[in-house]
C-alpha positions as CSV (number, residue, x, y, z in Angstrom):
1,X,55.9,97.4,85.6
2,X,57.3,97.0,81.8
3,X,53.3,97.9,80.9
4,X,53.7,101.1,82.7
5,X,56.7,101.9,81.3
6,X,54.9,101.7,77.5
7,X,51.9,103.9,78.4
8,X,54.4,106.3,79.3
9,X,56.2,106.3,76.3
10,X,52.9,106.3,74.7
11,X,51.7,109.3,76.2
12,X,54.9,111.5,75.5
13,X,54.4,110.6,71.6
14,X,50.3,111.6,72.2
15,X,49.8,114.8,70.3
16,X,46.8,117.3,71.2
17,X,44.9,116.2,67.7
18,X,44.7,112.7,68.9
19,X,43.5,114.3,72.5
20,X,40.2,115.6,70.5
21,X,39.5,112.5,68.9
22,X,39.5,110.3,72.2
23,X,37.5,113.5,74.0
24,X,34.7,113.1,71.1
25,X,34.7,109.5,71.7
26,X,34.5,109.5,75.2
27,X,31.1,111.9,74.5
28,X,29.5,109.4,72.4
29,X,30.3,106.5,74.5
30,X,28.5,107.9,77.3
31,X,25.2,105.6,77.9
32,X,21.7,107.2,77.3
33,X,18.5,105.7,78.9
34,X,15.1,106.3,77.8
35,X,12.7,106.1,74.5
36,X,13.3,109.8,74.1
37,X,17.2,109.6,73.5
38,X,17.9,109.4,69.8
39,X,20.7,106.8,70.1
40,X,18.4,104.1,71.5
41,X,15.3,104.7,69.2
42,X,14.7,105.3,65.3
43,X,12.5,107.0,63.5
44,X,10.7,105.1,61.3
45,X,10.9,105.9,57.1
46,X,7.5,107.3,57.4
47,X,8.3,109.6,60.4
48,X,5.9,108.6,62.9
49,X,7.1,105.2,64.0
50,X,9.4,104.6,66.8
51,X,11.9,101.8,67.1
52,X,12.2,100.2,70.2
53,X,15.6,98.7,71.6
54,X,14.9,95.9,70.6
55,X,12.7,96.0,67.1
56,X,9.4,97.1,65.7
57,X,6.5,96.5,67.8
58,X,3.1,96.6,66.8
59,X,0.0,96.5,69.0
60,X,-3.1,94.6,68.0
61,X,-6.7,95.2,69.6
62,X,-9.5,93.4,70.0
63,X,-8.0,90.1,69.9
64,X,-11.2,87.5,70.5
65,X,-10.8,86.7,74.4
66,X,-10.5,82.8,73.4
67,X,-8.0,83.2,71.2
68,X,-4.5,81.3,71.9
69,X,-0.9,82.9,71.2
70,X,-0.3,80.0,68.6
71,X,-3.4,82.2,67.2
72,X,-1.5,85.8,66.7
73,X,1.7,83.6,65.8
74,X,0.2,82.8,62.8
75,X,-1.9,85.4,61.6
76,X,0.9,87.9,62.3
77,X,4.0,85.2,61.0
78,X,2.7,85.4,57.6
79,X,4.3,89.0,57.1
80,X,8.0,88.1,58.3
81,X,9.9,86.5,60.8
82,X,8.5,87.3,64.4
83,X,11.0,88.4,67.0
84,X,8.8,88.4,69.9
85,X,5.5,87.9,71.0
86,X,3.3,89.0,74.3
87,X,-0.3,88.4,75.0
88,X,-1.2,89.3,78.6
89,X,-3.8,86.9,79.9
90,X,-6.8,87.8,82.8
91,X,-5.6,86.0,86.3
92,X,-8.9,85.5,86.8
93,X,-10.8,84.0,84.3
94,X,-7.3,82.8,82.3
95,X,-8.3,84.2,78.9
96,X,-6.8,86.9,76.6
97,X,-7.4,90.5,77.8
98,X,-7.7,91.2,74.4
99,X,-4.4,92.7,73.1
100,X,-1.2,91.6,71.7
101,X,2.0,93.1,71.0
102,X,4.3,91.4,68.4
103,X,7.9,92.2,67.7
104,X,9.5,92.0,64.0
105,X,13.1,92.6,63.5
106,X,12.6,95.0,59.9
107,X,10.4,97.9,59.5
108,X,9.0,96.2,56.1
109,X,7.7,93.4,57.7
110,X,6.3,95.0,60.3
111,X,4.8,98.1,58.1
112,X,2.7,95.1,55.7
113,X,1.5,93.2,58.7
114,X,-0.2,96.8,59.8
115,X,-1.0,97.4,56.3
116,X,-2.3,93.7,55.5
117,X,-4.1,92.8,59.4
118,X,-5.6,96.1,60.4
119,X,-9.4,95.7,60.6
120,X,-8.8,92.2,59.5
121,X,-10.2,88.9,60.9
122,X,-8.8,86.8,63.6
123,X,-11.5,84.0,65.3
124,X,-14.5,85.9,63.9
125,X,-13.3,88.8,65.5
126,X,-11.8,92.4,63.8
127,X,-8.6,93.2,65.1
128,X,-6.7,96.5,65.1
129,X,-3.1,96.6,64.7
130,X,-0.8,99.8,64.6
131,X,2.7,101.1,66.1
132,X,3.0,100.6,69.6
133,X,5.1,103.3,69.8
134,X,4.8,106.5,67.9
135,X,6.8,110.1,67.3
136,X,4.3,112.0,69.6
137,X,2.9,115.3,68.1
138,X,4.5,118.4,67.9
139,X,3.8,120.9,70.8
140,X,2.2,124.1,70.5
141,X,4.7,126.4,72.3
142,X,2.3,129.5,72.4
143,X,0.4,127.3,75.0
144,X,1.7,128.3,78.6
145,X,2.3,125.5,81.0
146,X,2.0,126.7,84.3
147,X,-1.6,128.4,84.7
148,X,-3.8,126.1,82.7
149,X,-5.5,129.0,80.5
150,X,-4.5,129.6,77.0
């Protein structure tokens, strides 16, 4: 009961300006999900790369099928602290599917890995490294989406 009385007493002292601040805070506090929401993803300093919720994720393709997770980790850890690494294996053969996802904490580490490892050699095979998530190009507003004609 005592708590309720304190709330009622504080309610009388509540001013209109405070109400505006609270409503603004509530509007900011609403949860938004998805990659397109500006609160969830950050744009890279260059404007092309997008940050995922966890960090900056790179997509490496052309990885040799007999490569192990340790091989990929050793190659990419030279350019920064790897937060997470994911390699998919083929269920039938048990070999790597040919790509890997590497996550860094900072943009600078991820960009250094791209700059130095794109078109580099891993177990005798050239790998391509780029951002996993990029900002889509601006759409042409003159196109009509309904008819399929230009």
